[in-house]
N, C-alpha and C positions, 0 to 999 in steps of 0.2 A: 221561305223560311219556313211553314210546317213543312213544307217538302219536303225537304231538304232531312230535317229531322226525324222524319217517317225513312227516310229511306236509310238512315243510321241503323234504327232499330232493324232491319231487315238484313245486315249484313252478317254475315255470319262466317267471317275469316277466323278461325283459332278456335273456334269454340270445339273442335273434334279433340285436337289437344290439352284443352282445360279438364274436357270429359274427361280425357284418359289421364290426367294426372288426378281429376280428384278419385278414379273408378280401382286405378292398378293398384292403390295401398291396401283397397277390399277383397279386389282381385288373388293377389296373393298372401293376404291371411288365410283368405279360405284355402287356396292350393297347399300352405304349411300345413292349416290345420289337419286334412285329410291325412296327408303323408303322415302324420304323426296318431293319427287316429286309426289309419290300416295298422299300425305296427305294434300298438295298444293290442288291437284285437289280434292280430295274426300274433301274437306272439301268447299272448291268455289262450287263442285254442291249444298252442305248444305244452304249455305249462299242467294244463287240465289233463290232456293229452300224453302227459308225462305221469302227471299222480294218475290215474287211470292204469294206465299202462304197466308201474312199477305194481300199485297195487295186486292188479289180476293173475300178474304172475307167483308174486308175492304171496297171495292166496294159497295157492299150493304147493308150495316146498315144504318136506317135512321139516326140519330147524327153522332157527329164526337166523344162522349166519349164510345158510342159503338163499334165505328169502330176501335179506339185506343185499348178497352179493346180487342176485339177477335181477332184484330191486333199482341196484344203482346203474345197473346195466341198461340196463329200456330206457329208465329214466331219464339218464345222462345222451341217450344215443336219440329221443327227442327234443331234448332241449339245448342238442347241438345245432338243429334246422333252426331255432328264434331269429329272431332277426336283429343284428347289432348289440349282441351277446355283451354284455362284461365278465356275469360268472353264475352259474346258478347250481342247485344243491336238489336233492332227495334221499328225502328220510323217513323212515318208518316209526312210528310211537305204538308200542304194545301195553298192550293192561292186563294185569295176570297172566302172565307168561306165553309162550308159545303152545296153545293147548287146541287142539280142534272143537272150535264152537265160538272161543273167546275175540274179539274183536279188534283188530288195527286199523291204523291212520295213517296213510301213503302221503305224502308233503312234501310237492314241488314247489322249487322257486327261483326266481331270475330277476337277475336284474339286469337291464340294460338301457342305450339311450335312446329316446324316440330319433327316427329319420329324419326330422327337418331340421329342429331349434337345437336337438342336441341334449337336452335336460335328461337327467339322468331319472329312471322308474324303477319301480319293482314291483314284481306281480306274485302272489303267491296263494295256492290250490291246494286245495285234499277231498281225497280220497275214501272213506269209509268204508271197508269189508269185514269178515267173517272167514276166519283160517278155515280152511276146510280138507288139510291132506297134513295135519300136522305126528308124526311120532308121540306113540303113548310115554309117560315116562316110567323109568322102571324103577323101582324102590327096596 
């Protein structure tokens, strides 16, 4: 009788399927999490690059109109490369007028859906620069 009980403990039929059932949800969660994290990191890099490019081109423009136009063009070109993008925007904020030596902020935002879960997510990055090449005001 004792020997039959020991044989029952050594029988491992069905253990692989049980392990798969227990481990598969964890592996699926890690898989989904890694895709969502990848989309966040990639899009964060794109938003930061858009703010940088918009600010860099705007800093050397002679007036605010040209600065805004070129910033929007370069910023949106960078943001279009985002993954799962639903909307995006590039803005310039200036304090004290568009004059050489004043500072401004280039801000880029992107809304997108995460790759695996489809959850909406928003990123916002900004870059602060000094105006380098503004025209002198005529008085």
